[in-house]
N, C-alpha and C positions, 0 to 999 in steps of 0.2 A: 579498722584493720589492726590486728595484733601482730607486731613484728617480733621475730625471734631474737633472743638475746645474743646468739652467735652472730647474726647479721648486723645488729646494731653496734656491737662491740668491735667488729672487724676494723682493723687499722687501715690507713691509706699511706701512700708514698707522697711525702710533702713536696718533692720536686715538681710533681705535676700541678699541684695547687699554686706554687710560686710561679711556675711557668705560665699558668693561665692569667695570673695577676699581671705578670710582666707583659704578656701579649696585649692585654687590655690597655695598659699604660701606653704601649707603643701605638695602638690604634687611636689613642687620645692625643697623639702627636709628640710623645716623649721619646727621647733617645735612650734606648735600653741596651745594656751590655749583658749578655746571657752567660753567666758563669754558674748556673744552678743545676743544670741537668747533665747527666752522663750520656750525651749524644754527640758523636763526632760531627764536625761541620763539613767533612768531606762528602762529595757525592758518592753514591754507590759506584764502584768501578764499572766501566762500560761493558766489559765482557760478561759481567754478572747480570746487568740490566738486559743485555741482548738475549741472554739465555731465557730470562723470564718472559720477555716479549715474544720470542720465538715459540715458547710453550703456549702462550695465549693464542698466537696465530695458528698453531697446530691443533687447537681445540682442547687443550688440557685444562678444562674448566669444570670438570665433573668431580664427583666424590673420588677420594683415593682411600687407601687402606688406613685404618685408624692408627696403627703404630708408625706409619710413614712409608714412603716410596722405597721399595727394596734396594734400588740402585743408590739412593742417598744414604740409607742405613749402612750399606756396605762401604760406601766412601767414608762415612764417619768412623766406622770401625777401623778402617785402614789408616785414616788420618790420626787416630788416637795413638798409634804406635810411636809417634814422636814424643809422647809423654810416658812411654814405657808400658802403656796399657795393651793387654791382649784381649781383643774382643771380636765377636762375629756379629752378623746382622741380628741374630736373636737377642743380643744384649742391648740393642739400640731402640729407643723410641724417639719419634720426632713430634714436636709440639709447636703450636703458635706462640713462640717465645719461650725463653728459658724459665721465666717466672711461672708459667703454667706447669712446666716439668717439676719444679720445686713443689708447687701446690699439690699435684697429684701424687708425687712420691711420699710426701708427708701424710696425706690422707690414707695412703696404702700401708703406711708403717705404724702410725700411732693409734693406740687404743686410749680410751678415757683414762686420764691420770698418768699416762706415760710421760716421762721427762725427756725434753730435748735440750741439749747443751748448745748454746749459740752465742755468737760474738756480740759484745756491747762495748763500743758502738758497732753497729752492723747494719746490713741491708734490712730495712724495716719489714719486708715481706716474710722473713724467717719467723719472727715472733708472731706476727699477725696470723700466719697460716698454721703454725704449730698450735696456737691457742684455739683457732677455729676448728682444727681437727680433733680437739678434745684433750690435747696434751698440755703439759705445763712447761713453760719456757724457763730455763735456768741459764743465766748469762755468765760468761767469762770475759775478762778484759782484753782489749786490744789496744796497744800503745804505740803510737807513731814515734819513729825515731829510735825505738828500742830494737835490739837484735831479735829477729824472728817475730816481733810484734806481739807475741803471746807468752804466757808463762805456763808451761806444761804442768808444773806442779799444782798451779791453781786449778787447772782443768781436772786433774786427777782428784783433787780434794772435793770436787763437786759431784763426782759420780756416786750414785746410790743404786740400790736394788731396783729402782723404778726408771733409771736412765736407759733409754733405748737408742737414742740418736745423738750423734755429734755432728754439728754443722761447721764446716771450715770454709773459708773464703780467702784465696790467695792467688794473685795480688788482691788486696783487700779494699773494699768500699766501706767506709769513706777515707781511710787513712793512707792508702797507697802502700802499706807495708806488705812484706812477703814473708812467708814461713820458710825457714831454711831447712836443708836436708836432714840435719840431726833432729830438729824438732819434729819433722814429719815422721821420722823413724820412731821417735818416742811416742807420738800420738798413735801410730799404727800398733805399737806394743800394747798401749792402753786399750785400744779398741778390741784387740784379740783377747786380752785378759778379761775384759768385762763384757764380752759378747755384744759390742755396740755396732750399729750400722752407721757408717760415715757418709754424710752427704758433702761432697767436695765441690763447691761452686767455683769453677775454673773459667768463668766467662771472660776474665782479663788475662788468661794465661799467655796469650800471644803478645800482650802489651806489657812487656817487661823491659827494664833498662839494664838488666844483667848483661855480662859479657856474652856476645854472640846473639843476644836477643831471642834465644829459644826458651820455650817453657821449661820450668823445672819438672823433675820427675813427679808424676802424680802419686798420691798416697795409695791409689788403687793398684799401682804397679808393684808394691812391696809384698814380700812373702805373707801369705795368709789373708790378704786384703781383697782379692778379686771377688770373693763371695760375700763380702760385707761392705762394699763401697758403691756408692752412686756418684758418678761424675756428671755434673750439670754444666752445659756450655751452650753456645749459640753463635749466631752470625752477626748480631747487632753491633758489637763493639769493633772487632778487628776488621770487619768488612763494611762498616758504615751502613748497616742494614736495619736500623732500629724500627722503621716503619714497615718493613717486610714481615715482621713477626715470625721469626724462625729460630727455634731452639731445639735442644735435644738432651736426652739423658742416656748414659751408658751404665748398665746395672746388671745384676744377676738375672738370668732368663726368667725365673719364676716371678720376680718382682716386675719385670718388663711386661709379662702377661697381664698382671693385675692393673698396671698403669695404662696399658692399652685399652682395657675395659673401661677405665675411668674416662679416657679420652673419647671412646666410643659414645659414652653417655653424656658427655659435656659438649665438646666442639665437633664431634664426629671424626674430623680429620683436619690435617693441615692442607691448605690449597696446593694443588699439584704444581701449578706454574711457579709458586714460590719455592717449592722443593727443587725444581729444575734449576732455579737460580742458585740454590745452595750447592748443588752438584758442581756447577761452574765455579763457585767460589773455592771449593776445596780442591778441585782437580786442575784449576787454571793457574795462571801466573800469580806468584805470591809477592811480587815486588810492591804491590799496593800496601801490603801490611808492613813491609820493611820501611817504606817511605813514611807511613803514618807514625811508626815508632820513632824514627829519626826526628820528625817534626815535633812530636809530642815531647821529646827530650828537651828540645830548645825552648818550647813553651813552658815546660816545667821549671827549667832553670831561670827563665825570665820572671816567672811568677813567684817562685820561692825567694829569689834574691830581692824582689821588690817588697814582698811582705815582711821579710826579716829586717828591711831598712826602716820599717815603721815602728816607732817606739810603742811598746805594749803588746806586740805580736811576736810569737816565736813559732816558726814554721819549719818542721823537719823536711828533709828531702825525700819524697816518696820513691819506692823501688819499682813501682809498676802502676797499672791502671792509668787514670788521668784526673786524679783528684789531689788537692792539697788540703791539709787539716791543721790550720794554724791554731795555736793555743792563745786565746784572747783574755786569759784570766786577769792579767795586770791591767789591760785596757778597760775591761768591764768594771774592775774595782775602782779605777780612776774615775770613771763616769757614773758609777752607781747604777748601771743598767744591766739588763740581761742580754744574752746572745740573740734571743728572739727579737727583742726590741731593736738591737743594733742591725740585724738583718733586715727588719722591716724599714728602718730608717734609710739604709743603703739603697733599697729598692725604690721607696716612695720619693725620697728627696734627691738621690744622686743617680738613680737609674742603673744601679749595679745589682743584678739578681744573684743571690747566693743563698745558702741554707744555713740555718742555725744548727749547731751540733745536736741539739735535743731531738731533731728529726731522725736520729739514728740510735736512740736509746738514752737511758738515764745517765750514762757516763759521758755523753757528748756535750753536756751542758755548757762548759766554758769555751767551746770551739766553734769555728765556722768551717763550712766546706765550700771550696771554690773548685769548679771544674775548668780545666784548661783545654776544652774542646772548641775553643774559639780562636780567632787569629791572633798572632803576636801583636798586631796593631791594636786590636780590641783589648788585649791584656794590658798593654801599655796605657791605654786610655783609662781602663778600669783602675789601675794603680794610681793614676793621677787623681781620679775622683775619690779613691779611698783615702789618699793623703789629705785631700781637702776636707773630707767628712770627719776624719779622726783627729785632725790637728786640734780642734777645740777641746777634745776629750783629754788628750795627753798634755 
């Protein structure tokens, strides 16, 4: 059997591989602390579960429309107003997870040789899918602890006549940095001047530690941007619904029509009972999100403080999402090891699952990523094990 080059070369998300190794170690009797995956440890709120169960009992187990249930699409469009977006049902497509929305949008936008500007470090699916779609990935830097996390001038310098797409992610995975209002305005001006389509991944928009805890205004809300912006979001993070697989994209109606055809030809539709749960999430009580953010802030402060107390680690305080991105350059130099080797050692010998920075691009090399989606007690224990593991190195 001859396999296609595009299939063989397609990248994967390292978090799932590390998670599988960690689960196997746990099955072998090891005590494992899971700080590798971006998966909230909260249960899905009960009113959301009940809506899904009711839909199953009501017989909503058949095919639904490829772009999504009309009621859910309307609820998403109305909910988007909190980010300043003006949308109708025609602008919304629903997909089994936000990753599939990104996949289909890039397939719909990129021709062979088109360039896509994307963050490095960044969510690995961006580069994998852009390349799979025939495009060329051109990266720009993201810097934890720096105002805005990005350099607009650097992004501008990398725009060519082949650049078609600019991918943004704020709050950002893996650094937790957020793009400020002035930088967003400058990026919007760049997009208009160079006729770029912006894909704004806002999956962590509800998980921000800014005053008031509300999402910042989306780039799609700025003048001239509604017709050139795709906002990608989903229910996995803010509503603890990772396994439900429910995401969406808000985009110009002509693009939504193409993405709907791609969904029709791939997954056909998103399960109806899952979409009913999504309606309950958006229209029901939001205290569950507020409580999550409050707890995440405490976990963040505990983990950042503990990491910065370890010689050889420098950990900026993230502004959103639920990741920390410590720079381990000094530590790695002391020990003469790589971040990959260190992450492997932490898992295999000390039961702390985390990710090496290289899982997020070439610029991630000297970093580690820890997710604080586990309990404060687990974080405290993980810090104890980290101090034990790293003491011989420093």
